[in-house]
C-alpha positions as a printed NumPy array, in Angstrom:
array([[-157.521, -258.004,  154.643],
       [-157.673, -261.505,  153.07 ],
       [-154.405, -263.236,  152.208],
       [-154.034, -263.962,  148.518],
       [-154.085, -267.641,  147.547],
       [-154.146, -267.44 ,  143.777],
       [-152.343, -265.676,  140.979],
       [-150.626, -262.509,  142.145],
       [-150.175, -259.29 ,  140.238],
       [-146.723, -257.801,  139.878],
       [-147.793, -254.668,  141.738],
       [-146.779, -252.981,  144.986],
       [-148.958, -253.656,  148.021],
       [-151.187, -250.638,  147.704],
       [-154.891, -250.008,  147.994],
       [-157.5  , -248.986,  145.483],
       [-160.632, -247.084,  146.413],
       [-163.592, -249.051,  145.081],
       [-167.049, -247.559,  144.585],
       [-169.416, -250.524,  144.27 ],
       [-172.917, -249.695,  143.016],
       [-175.597, -252.11 ,  144.172],
       [-179.307, -251.818,  144.969],
       [-179.367, -248.02 ,  144.843],
       [-176.345, -247.699,  147.138],
       [-172.764, -246.762,  146.341],
       [-170.559, -248.626,  148.819],
       [-167.062, -247.185,  149.175],
       [-164.151, -249.222,  150.496],
       [-160.417, -249.832,  150.017],
       [-159.214, -253.08 ,  148.448],
       [-155.653, -254.375,  148.385],
       [-154.266, -254.37 ,  144.842],
       [-152.729, -257.775,  145.618],
       [-156.104, -259.475,  146.202],
       [-157.119, -262.354,  143.938],
       [-160.303, -262.481,  141.886],
       [-161.884, -264.906,  144.373],
       [-161.026, -262.653,  147.312],
       [-162.401, -259.575,  145.568],
       [-165.672, -261.37 ,  144.793],
       [-166.042, -262.445,  148.421],
       [-165.205, -258.966,  149.701],
       [-167.705, -257.322,  147.34 ],
       [-170.323, -259.959,  148.169],
       [-169.901, -259.203,  151.878],
       [-169.867, -255.463,  151.276],
       [-173.101, -255.504,  149.27 ],
       [-174.853, -258.178,  151.32 ],
       [-175.239, -260.642,  148.436],
       [-175.989, -264.102,  149.839],
       [-173.443, -266.857,  149.195],
       [-175.884, -269.05 ,  147.302],
       [-176.611, -266.297,  144.774],
       [-174.471, -265.75 ,  141.667],
       [-172.6  , -262.474,  141.327],
       [-171.351, -260.459,  138.355],
       [-168.878, -257.584,  138.615],
       [-168.545, -254.909,  135.947],
       [-166.06 , -252.051,  136.077],
       [-166.266, -248.779,  134.128],
       [-163.319, -248.174,  131.815],
       [-161.821, -244.88 ,  130.603],
       [-164.453, -244.631,  127.859],
       [-167.307, -245.014,  130.323],
       [-168.152, -248.532,  129.123],
       [-168.899, -251.468,  131.46 ],
       [-166.378, -254.327,  131.326],
       [-167.099, -257.655,  132.993],
       [-164.609, -259.017,  135.537],
       [-164.905, -262.808,  135.461],
       [-161.312, -263.971,  135.882],
       [-158.012, -263.15 ,  137.53 ],
       [-156.685, -261.809,  134.23 ],
       [-159.601, -259.383,  133.838],
       [-159.234, -258.222,  137.448],
       [-155.531, -257.55 ,  136.945],
       [-156.31 , -255.573,  133.794],
       [-158.794, -253.397,  135.709],
       [-156.259, -252.822,  138.499],
       [-153.482, -252.146,  135.986],
       [-155.487, -249.437,  134.228],
       [-156.505, -247.941,  137.571],
       [-152.867, -247.938,  138.702],
       [-151.797, -246.273,  135.452],
       [-154.394, -243.499,  135.52 ],
       [-154.731, -243.127,  139.341],
       [-158.351, -242.15 ,  139.063],
       [-160.42 , -241.191,  142.094],
       [-161.696, -244.748,  142.414],
       [-162.509, -247.966,  140.576],
       [-166.213, -247.864,  139.675],
       [-167.904, -251.259,  140.01 ],
       [-171.477, -252.301,  139.303],
       [-172.607, -255.458,  141.088],
       [-175.41 , -257.758,  139.908],
       [-176.823, -260.78 ,  141.824],
       [-177.125, -262.723,  138.577],
       [-175.145, -263.792,  135.517],
       [-175.777, -263.103,  131.807],
       [-177.535, -265.818,  129.798],
       [-174.688, -265.699,  127.285],
       [-171.27 , -264.009,  127.276],
       [-171.558, -260.405,  126.1  ],
       [-175.236, -260.124,  127.035],
       [-176.491, -257.916,  129.905],
       [-177.379, -259.399,  133.253],
       [-181.081, -259.941,  133.957],
       [-182.507, -256.588,  135.076],
       [-179.416, -254.645,  133.983],
       [-180.319, -251.148,  132.762],
       [-177.55 , -249.682,  130.605],
       [-178.617, -246.137,  131.507],
       [-177.064, -246.568,  134.973],
       [-173.622, -246.265,  133.404],
       [-174.289, -242.758,  132.155],
       [-172.666, -240.217,  134.457],
       [-175.252, -238.422,  136.579],
       [-178.102, -240.611,  135.344],
       [-178.914, -241.809,  138.843],
       [-178.243, -240.567,  142.342],
       [-176.881, -243.131,  144.759],
       [-176.842, -243.31 ,  148.541],
       [-173.183, -243.243,  149.61 ],
       [-172.094, -245.769,  152.237],
       [-168.491, -246.001,  153.466],
       [-167.339, -249.479,  154.519],
       [-164.692, -249.637,  157.268],
       [-164.152, -252.673,  159.544],
       [-167.551, -254.   ,  158.534],
       [-169.32 , -250.724,  159.349],
       [-171.444, -249.08 ,  156.675],
       [-171.239, -245.362,  157.452],
       [-173.701, -242.872,  156.01 ],
       [-173.255, -239.095,  156.184],
       [-175.787, -237.421,  158.458],
       [-176.381, -234.148,  160.253],
       [-177.346, -234.393,  163.907],
       [-179.755, -231.872,  165.403],
       [-178.959, -232.89 ,  168.952],
       [-175.876, -233.586,  171.045],
       [-173.812, -236.483,  169.728],
       [-170.296, -237.678,  170.496],
       [-167.799, -239.436,  168.26 ],
       [-167.221, -243.114,  169.037],
       [-163.526, -242.766,  168.125],
       [-162.247, -239.479,  169.575],
       [-165.151, -238.825,  172.016],
       [-165.399, -235.204,  170.86 ],
       [-168.698, -233.491,  170.103],
       [-170.182, -233.906,  166.625],
       [-171.947, -230.759,  165.508],
       [-174.018, -230.26 ,  162.43 ],
       [-172.169, -227.853,  160.148],
       [-171.862, -229.625,  156.803],
       [-171.668, -233.409,  156.495],
       [-169.423, -233.904,  159.492],
       [-171.275, -236.799,  161.128],
       [-171.244, -240.442,  159.985],
       [-173.557, -243.13 ,  161.344],
       [-173.238, -246.871,  160.801],
       [-176.566, -248.047,  159.378],
       [-176.131, -251.408,  161.133],
       [-174.722, -250.894,  164.644],
       [-175.691, -247.169,  164.869],
       [-172.151, -246.064,  165.819],
       [-171.676, -242.294,  165.442],
       [-168.319, -240.829,  164.355],
       [-166.888, -237.702,  162.767],
       [-166.295, -237.815,  159.037],
       [-162.603, -237.318,  159.783],
       [-162.58 , -240.299,  162.178],
       [-164.518, -242.933,  160.251],
       [-161.414, -244.595,  158.765],
       [-159.749, -244.732,  162.183],
       [-162.449, -246.735,  164.015],
       [-160.759, -249.881,  165.411],
       [-164.005, -251.612,  166.435],
       [-165.587, -254.082,  164.049],
       [-169.291, -253.72 ,  163.36 ],
       [-171.359, -255.94 ,  165.67 ],
       [-174.767, -254.893,  164.29 ],
       [-175.604, -253.455,  167.736],
       [-173.471, -251.735,  170.346],
       [-174.244, -250.557,  173.852],
       [-173.2  , -247.056,  174.883],
       [-169.655, -247.057,  176.303],
       [-169.648, -243.563,  177.792],
       [-172.636, -243.415,  180.158],
       [-171.553, -240.03 ,  181.512],
       [-172.132, -238.424,  178.123],
       [-174.639, -238.614,  175.331],
       [-174.57 , -242.097,  173.776],
       [-172.004, -242.797,  171.08 ],
       [-174.627, -244.788,  169.212],
       [-178.068, -243.703,  168.163],
       [-181.207, -245.718,  168.861],
       [-183.218, -244.026,  166.08 ],
       [-185.933, -243.034,  168.573],
       [-185.365, -239.325,  168.739],
       [-186.173, -238.584,  165.129],
       [-183.894, -235.576,  165.384],
       [-181.223, -236.58 ,  162.896],
       [-181.45 , -235.437,  159.309],
       [-180.722, -237.984,  156.593],
       [-178.853, -236.466,  153.706],
       [-180.004, -236.95 ,  150.125],
       [-178.238, -239.416,  147.828],
       [-175.169, -238.034,  146.133],
       [-173.851, -237.997,  142.606],
       [-171.148, -240.697,  142.494],
       [-168.843, -238.403,  140.571],
       [-169.154, -235.312,  142.709],
       [-166.243, -234.136,  144.836],
       [-165.857, -231.776,  147.749],
       [-164.282, -229.279,  145.392],
       [-163.152, -225.915,  146.679],
       [-163.01 , -223.027,  144.255],
       [-159.611, -221.607,  143.34 ],
       [-158.309, -218.745,  145.395],
       [-156.2  , -216.236,  143.473],
       [-152.538, -215.919,  144.45 ],
       [-152.985, -212.296,  145.511],
       [-156.339, -212.125,  147.248],
       [-157.864, -208.684,  147.049],
       [-160.013, -207.189,  149.747],
       [-163.573, -206.44 ,  148.825],
       [-164.757, -202.876,  149.221],
       [-166.603, -202.259,  152.467],
       [-170.345, -202.454,  151.903],
       [-172.175, -199.166,  151.749],
       [-174.956, -200.229,  154.093],
       [-172.56 , -201.127,  156.903],
       [-173.065, -199.633,  160.31 ],
       [-170.637, -198.936,  163.11 ],
       [-169.492, -202.207,  164.642],
       [-170.012, -201.085,  168.216],
       [-173.681, -200.521,  167.521],
       [-173.926, -204.036,  166.136],
       [-172.177, -205.439,  169.205],
       [-174.494, -203.582,  171.546],
       [-177.494, -204.945,  169.699],
       [-176.24 , -208.528,  169.575],
       [-175.252, -209.018,  173.211],
       [-178.861, -209.531,  174.232],
       [-179.349, -212.417,  171.791],
       [-176.023, -214.156,  172.315],
       [-176.314, -217.927,  171.901],
       [-172.956, -218.994,  173.365],
       [-172.901, -219.555,  177.127],
       [-169.174, -218.794,  177.558],
       [-167.363, -215.944,  175.865],
       [-169.258, -213.547,  173.64 ],
       [-168.698, -210.555,  171.427],
       [-169.17 , -208.243,  174.385],
       [-166.076, -209.712,  176.055],
       [-163.839, -208.171,  173.386],
       [-162.825, -204.688,  172.291],
       [-162.843, -204.568,  168.49 ],
       [-159.844, -202.571,  167.286],
       [-159.184, -202.856,  163.557],
       [-159.922, -204.821,  160.387],
       [-156.78 , -206.765,  159.427],
       [-158.09 , -209.079,  156.705],
       [-161.021, -210.116,  154.583],
       [-161.769, -213.088,  152.338],
       [-164.662, -214.524,  150.373],
       [-166.477, -215.779,  153.472],
       [-164.846, -214.154,  156.469],
       [-163.643, -210.873,  157.903],
       [-160.68 , -210.841,  160.315],
       [-160.571, -208.298,  163.141],
       [-157.904, -207.305,  165.636],
       [-159.482, -207.624,  169.102],
       [-158.607, -207.277,  172.777],
       [-159.974, -209.611,  175.457],
       [-161.244, -207.199,  178.096],
       [-160.538, -209.277,  181.206],
       [-156.77 , -209.476,  180.684],
       [-155.968, -207.077,  177.794],
       [-154.639, -209.942,  175.645],
       [-154.632, -209.271,  171.883],
       [-156.102, -211.773,  169.41 ],
       [-157.342, -212.006,  165.856],
       [-161.034, -212.762,  165.369],
       [-162.395, -214.448,  162.248],
       [-166.061, -213.601,  161.632],
       [-168.237, -215.777,  159.365],
       [-171.86 , -215.064,  158.467],
       [-174.164, -218.004,  159.165],
       [-176.226, -217.19 ,  156.1  ],
       [-173.271, -218.446,  154.058],
       [-173.374, -221.845,  155.747],
       [-177.028, -222.473,  156.527],
       [-179.023, -225.318,  155.008],
       [-178.168, -224.914,  151.329],
       [-176.251, -227.748,  149.676],
       [-174.306, -225.576,  147.204],
       [-173.256, -223.107,  149.883],
       [-172.421, -225.968,  152.206],
       [-169.899, -227.353,  149.73 ],
       [-168.337, -223.918,  149.318],
       [-167.966, -223.39 ,  153.054],
       [-167.226, -226.855,  154.513],
       [-163.874, -225.415,  155.567],
       [-165.441, -223.833,  158.678],
       [-165.624, -227.039,  160.696],
       [-162.354, -228.371,  159.263],
       [-160.569, -225.12 ,  160.042],
       [-161.949, -225.059,  163.582],
       [-160.735, -228.581,  164.269],
       [-157.288, -227.974,  162.769],
       [-156.997, -224.725,  164.761],
       [-157.678, -226.751,  167.932],
       [-154.906, -229.242,  167.161],
       [-152.508, -226.529,  165.981],
       [-152.51 , -224.89 ,  169.413],
       [-149.838, -227.323,  170.622],
       [-147.351, -226.537,  167.84 ],
       [-145.105, -223.448,  168.021],
       [-145.201, -222.845,  164.262],
       [-148.964, -223.   ,  163.7  ],
       [-151.609, -220.401,  164.523],
       [-153.775, -221.825,  167.317],
       [-157.326, -221.355,  168.541],
       [-158.298, -219.43 ,  171.677],
       [-162.07 , -219.806,  171.546],
       [-165.198, -220.005,  169.414],
       [-168.65 , -218.565,  170.003],
       [-171.691, -217.526,  168.018],
       [-174.62 , -215.168,  167.754],
       [-177.825, -215.715,  165.8  ],
       [-176.198, -214.33 ,  162.658],
       [-172.459, -215.049,  162.91 ],
       [-169.743, -217.503,  163.902],
       [-166.61 , -216.183,  165.645],
       [-163.208, -217.883,  165.852],
       [-160.687, -216.185,  168.158],
       [-157.145, -217.126,  167.123],
       [-153.529, -216.172,  167.789],
       [-152.611, -212.688,  166.602],
       [-149.262, -212.743,  164.786],
       [-148.077, -209.165,  164.315],
       [-144.943, -209.452,  162.167],
       [-146.732, -209.601,  158.822],
       [-146.639, -212.402,  156.251],
       [-143.771, -213.496,  154.027],
       [-145.479, -212.041,  150.962],
       [-145.485, -208.592,  152.605],
       [-141.77 , -208.848,  153.428],
       [-140.806, -210.383,  150.078],
       [-142.414, -207.454,  148.279],
       [-140.01 , -205.209,  150.186],
       [-136.849, -207.327,  149.946],
       [-137.394, -209.017,  146.55 ],
       [-135.419, -212.11 ,  147.56 ],
       [-133.822, -213.556,  150.688],
       [-130.346, -214.834,  151.495],
       [-130.14 , -218.619,  151.487],
       [-129.524, -218.639,  155.248],
       [-132.82 , -216.825,  155.841],
       [-134.707, -219.12 ,  153.467],
       [-133.19 , -222.172,  155.192],
       [-134.419, -220.989,  158.598],
       [-137.976, -220.28 ,  157.439],
       [-138.163, -223.49 ,  155.387],
       [-136.989, -225.594,  158.34 ],
       [-139.634, -224.148,  160.675],
       [-142.252, -224.698,  157.947],
       [-141.075, -228.321,  157.649],
       [-141.699, -228.856,  161.364],
       [-145.195, -227.387,  161.037],
       [-146.07 , -229.48 ,  157.967],
       [-144.726, -232.674,  159.528],
       [-146.85 , -232.002,  162.631],
       [-149.973, -231.707,  160.462],
       [-149.082, -234.823,  158.49 ],
       [-148.598, -236.82 ,  161.696],
       [-152.112, -235.69 ,  162.661],
       [-153.439, -237.006,  159.34 ],
       [-153.862, -233.541,  157.791],
       [-152.834, -232.404,  154.304],
       [-152.418, -228.615,  154.444],
       [-152.902, -227.903,  150.695],
       [-152.53 , -224.119,  150.823],
       [-148.889, -223.334,  151.568],
       [-147.862, -219.985,  150.051],
       [-146.101, -216.782,  151.07 ],
       [-149.389, -215.176,  152.133],
       [-150.091, -217.907,  154.697],
       [-146.697, -217.858,  156.424],
       [-146.715, -215.217,  159.173],
       [-143.819, -213.871,  161.244],
       [-144.225, -213.288,  164.953],
       [-142.647, -210.371,  166.811],
       [-139.37 , -212.294,  167.208],
       [-139.195, -213.476,  163.602],
       [-140.366, -217.096,  163.966],
       [-142.928, -218.342,  161.455],
       [-146.516, -219.386,  162.063],
       [-148.641, -220.982,  159.348],
       [-152.284, -219.917,  159.218],
       [-155.483, -220.451,  157.184],
       [-156.554, -224.083,  157.411],
       [-159.601, -223.829,  155.16 ],
       [-158.206, -226.141,  152.489],
       [-156.949, -228.814,  154.871],
       [-157.932, -232.433,  154.34 ],
       [-158.278, -234.482,  157.525],
       [-158.317, -238.204,  158.234],
       [-155.41 , -239.139,  155.953],
       [-153.343, -242.13 ,  157.054],
       [-149.893, -242.925,  155.601],
       [-150.52 , -244.16 ,  152.077],
       [-154.052, -242.723,  151.935],
       [-154.984, -240.366,  149.119],
       [-157.645, -237.847,  148.175],
       [-158.656, -236.368,  144.826],
       [-160.124, -232.878,  145.29 ],
       [-158.897, -230.39 ,  142.689],
       [-158.078, -227.352,  144.786],
       [-155.35 , -224.915,  145.735],
       [-153.726, -221.643,  144.767],
       [-152.819, -221.993,  141.063],
       [-149.119, -221.141,  141.283],
       [-148.539, -223.756,  143.997],
       [-150.639, -226.671,  142.723],
       [-148.664, -229.902,  142.412],
       [-148.477, -231.734,  139.066],
       [-150.292, -234.798,  140.421],
       [-153.338, -232.649,  141.193],
       [-153.269, -231.156,  137.698],
       [-153.001, -234.642,  136.187],
       [-156.178, -235.659,  138.012],
       [-154.359, -238.246,  140.1  ],
       [-155.116, -239.164,  143.676],
       [-152.586, -237.536,  145.992],
       [-151.427, -237.381,  149.583],
       [-148.952, -235.391,  151.668],
       [-146.687, -235.01 ,  148.618],
       [-148.535, -231.873,  147.484],
       [-147.382, -229.954,  150.575],
       [-143.707, -230.692,  149.887],
       [-144.135, -229.539,  146.278],
       [-145.651, -226.263,  147.524],
       [-142.726, -225.829,  149.927],
       [-140.38 , -226.185,  146.961],
       [-142.249, -223.435,  145.105],
       [-142.146, -221.2  ,  148.19 ],
       [-138.405, -221.784,  148.731],
       [-137.729, -220.997,  145.065],
       [-139.646, -217.725,  145.474],
       [-137.702, -216.817,  148.609],
       [-134.251, -217.49 ,  147.131],
       [-134.809, -216.493,  143.485],
       [-137.202, -213.599,  144.058],
       [-139.671, -214.962,  141.516],
       [-141.903, -217.939,  140.869],
       [-140.411, -220.976,  139.131],
       [-143.34 , -220.669,  136.72 ],
       [-143.159, -216.961,  135.863],
       [-144.667, -216.258,  132.449],
       [-143.431, -212.978,  130.97 ],
       [-145.284, -212.343,  127.729],
       [-147.658, -209.963,  126.004],
       [-149.556, -212.881,  124.494],
       [-152.951, -212.976,  126.276],
       [-153.294, -216.695,  125.504],
       [-150.242, -217.356,  127.678],
       [-151.476, -215.318,  130.657],
       [-154.107, -217.871,  131.645],
       [-154.426, -220.521,  134.332],
       [-154.562, -223.187,  131.627],
       [-151.18 , -222.14 ,  130.267],
       [-149.753, -221.88 ,  133.796],
       [-150.863, -225.446,  134.477],
       [-149.265, -226.572,  131.221],
       [-145.994, -224.947,  132.306],
       [-146.152, -226.662,  135.718],
       [-146.767, -230.034,  134.081],
       [-144.377, -229.893,  131.141],
       [-141.652, -227.257,  131.416],
       [-138.399, -228.152,  133.179],
       [-137.608, -225.905,  136.144],
       [-134.472, -223.83 ,  135.633],
       [-132.565, -223.151,  138.851],
       [-130.793, -219.736,  138.903],
       [-127.021, -220.094,  138.657],
       [-126.638, -217.644,  141.523],
       [-127.88 , -220.283,  143.984],
       [-125.522, -222.66 ,  145.742],
       [-125.248, -226.339,  144.858],
       [-127.02 , -227.244,  148.118],
       [-129.904, -224.866,  147.395],
       [-130.24 , -226.135,  143.832],
       [-130.292, -229.713,  145.112],
       [-133.058, -229.152,  147.656],
       [-135.181, -227.264,  145.105],
       [-134.788, -230.087,  142.601],
       [-135.763, -232.519,  145.36 ],
       [-138.976, -230.742,  146.352],
       [-139.893, -229.761,  142.765],
       [-139.648, -233.253,  141.319],
       [-142.766, -233.681,  139.173],
       [-142.988, -237.352,  140.19 ],
       [-144.349, -237.495,  143.766],
       [-142.833, -240.959,  144.259],
       [-139.36 , -239.478,  143.749],
       [-139.981, -236.145,  145.495],
       [-138.025, -235.198,  148.605],
       [-140.04 , -235.901,  151.751],
       [-142.512, -238.273,  150.102],
       [-141.224, -241.695,  151.17 ],
       [-143.793, -243.082,  153.621],
       [-141.316, -244.35 ,  156.23 ],
       [-138.396, -241.918,  155.866],
       [-139.882, -238.75 ,  154.357],
       [-139.22 , -236.219,  157.125],
       [-135.885, -237.833,  157.998],
       [-134.835, -237.468,  154.36 ],
       [-135.584, -233.746,  154.549],
       [-133.715, -233.189,  157.818],
       [-130.654, -235.044,  156.557],
       [-130.521, -233.229,  153.204],
       [-127.278, -231.32 ,  152.72 ],
       [-129.164, -228.002,  152.515],
       [-130.538, -228.47 ,  156.054],
       [-127.496, -230.189,  157.554],
       [-126.494, -227.117,  159.583],
       [-129.873, -227.018,  161.347],
       [-130.159, -228.235,  164.935],
       [-133.721, -229.525,  164.645],
       [-134.245, -230.056,  168.377],
       [-133.232, -226.483,  169.218],
       [-135.247, -225.175,  166.282],
       [-138.407, -226.902,  167.466],
       [-137.915, -225.35 ,  170.909],
       [-137.549, -221.901,  169.267],
       [-134.014, -221.673,  170.662],
       [-132.484, -220.664,  167.313],
       [-132.335, -216.89 ,  166.78 ],
       [-134.338, -215.849,  163.691],
       [-132.359, -214.099,  160.935],
       [-134.8  , -211.18 ,  160.793],
       [-136.89 , -209.424,  163.423],
       [-139.929, -207.505,  162.131],
       [-140.223, -203.859,  163.061],
       [-143.089, -203.264,  165.463],
       [-143.605, -199.502,  165.499],
       [-146.917, -199.31 ,  167.341],
       [-148.827, -201.237,  169.974],
       [-150.194, -203.748,  167.462],
       [-147.663, -204.009,  164.63 ],
       [-150.192, -202.791,  162.073],
       [-147.377, -201.418,  159.897],
       [-146.768, -205.027,  158.862],
       [-150.257, -205.385,  157.374],
       [-151.53 , -204.13 ,  154.045],
       [-153.193, -200.726,  154.39 ],
       [-156.055, -201.857,  152.164],
       [-157.197, -203.827,  155.213],
       [-156.116, -201.629,  158.106],
       [-157.571, -198.447,  156.587],
       [-161.042, -199.975,  156.437],
       [-163.508, -198.723,  159.024],
       [-164.346, -201.355,  161.624],
       [-167.753, -202.303,  160.264],
       [-170.225, -205.149,  160.015],
       [-173.319, -205.172,  157.848],
       [-176.615, -205.018,  159.746],
       [-178.429, -208.285,  160.364],
       [-181.301, -209.176,  158.058],
       [-184.072, -210.564,  160.258],
       [-185.631, -212.462,  157.35 ],
       [-182.319, -214.213,  156.707],
       [-181.878, -215.058,  160.397],
       [-185.35 , -216.617,  160.523],
       [-184.358, -219.021,  157.747],
       [-181.237, -220.211,  159.603],
       [-181.612, -223.498,  161.483],
       [-179.676, -222.675,  164.649],
       [-179.461, -226.359,  165.601],
       [-177.017, -226.743,  162.703],
       [-174.45 , -224.891,  164.819],
       [-174.83 , -226.722,  168.129],
       [-171.453, -227.513,  169.641],
       [-169.552, -224.748,  167.863],
       [-168.544, -223.126,  171.164],
       [-165.03 , -223.812,  172.378],
       [-162.45 , -222.445,  174.809],
       [-158.893, -223.761,  174.579],
       [-158.071, -225.152,  178.052],
       [-154.324, -224.581,  177.55 ],
       [-154.711, -220.903,  176.733],
       [-157.357, -220.471,  179.399],
       [-155.004, -221.734,  182.113],
       [-152.27 , -219.421,  180.85 ],
       [-154.615, -216.441,  181.049],
       [-155.537, -217.245,  184.615],
       [-151.887, -217.003,  185.642],
       [-151.384, -213.574,  184.023]])
């Protein structure tokens, strides 16, 4: 990043996401808030490819949607100041290779309609280390130039530099250390090339995107209800018998498992209890219909969590407090993720029985959750969906976090994102304010969860007969504006840690300092009795051991799931014909760690 040589703003050394519109492209990059006007002009000129001998005019879009010219250091600082105050999703710039004839007049060729939201669709290009990455789907084998893992085509997971042809995952594009050299030779001759020579014609270029659109995920209600089993369902065994002959995966398949019971269901997936036939090991199996993720842009945005969840499951396998992945496979109609089966039930199930927990119990669970969250954060992942329902207890009473569908990958310390998502009762104030946010939202959610465990209720409970106050809008208003009242029955230490996590200002929140966040949590007086090394090794005895009364621990699951017949709906051949199976190349996976463990059984 250039070193400033002019007037400096009185701002912290942070970065602003800039979306520069030029020549039909929207070029996205991060600029240092401490850069001077001259440095910004040179950076934007390089980004957009405007030759040095040509004049350049920068205009930014203010809060009213009006273009404002940046022609001096003072005007640049004003734009940065307003961005820093509002923390919008990015500073919108429009770049013109010309200057107005007179001050206040438009640039030659400037069309004022481009400033109207949604008036034009722009090709998105992401600038990192000189690369200009464009989102693409690859219909053939491709490997990431950063992590060397396979890129497969579900959603917009592949990025390609339009200059040097480097291929990377979406999650890896900010981590690429190599500068763009306009052309690169393959560096892994034993695999498919990490760059593309454009000769195959098998990649699919994605359409331009609305500059204002986000990868929004719809809200999930706090208490998810199971949908009624469909009337046209048939016995699952019959479906299995019919599918085995058209199995796509070359490794494990549906026929390798005994399907025992339904244990969960969501908007896009059904979760089954299964047994791997070769060694009698018990797992959970998440089943997703391909018709929900095939080539349809709206559905793709609703279901992008499939690839994210798969990748987070893979990484989670090395942490004792996260549900890990055993394997993935597919048929023509469905995707299957085989994951750890945790049979002690979730914290919501146990809280409904016990109402509230002793502080010692809450401390134990919160500490194990802290280790899990810190692991994800160190991997560049914001979890974004911490709640009682997603914290499971194993047979010994240790926790395991599950459900990674709302995770955001590729986040470095200090990076932010802006998607408005989450479970309403746990959404952090910065999300509700429309601000960019980072790992801070997970520590807020932990504060809400700890309050629920120790107080037996939500910190935002609304008890009223007024229908206008039983709405999400009113709940959000309460989260943003109402002070949180800590029950007097809680200890001083418990009250202190809750106030720390539930600070509405993420800059002051416990755990949110970039360099010392996790250390601050571990050294807090509430957690001072915890031996963190022993805890991470699962050498601390849990305060509660779930009752396992049958072979599978099904008593710890809601009967609305376990009483369902084990069913899948029949395949619709017309739907299957419309699915582009190449979209799912590379989905197969077997965890080498778990595989080696099985071989020793």
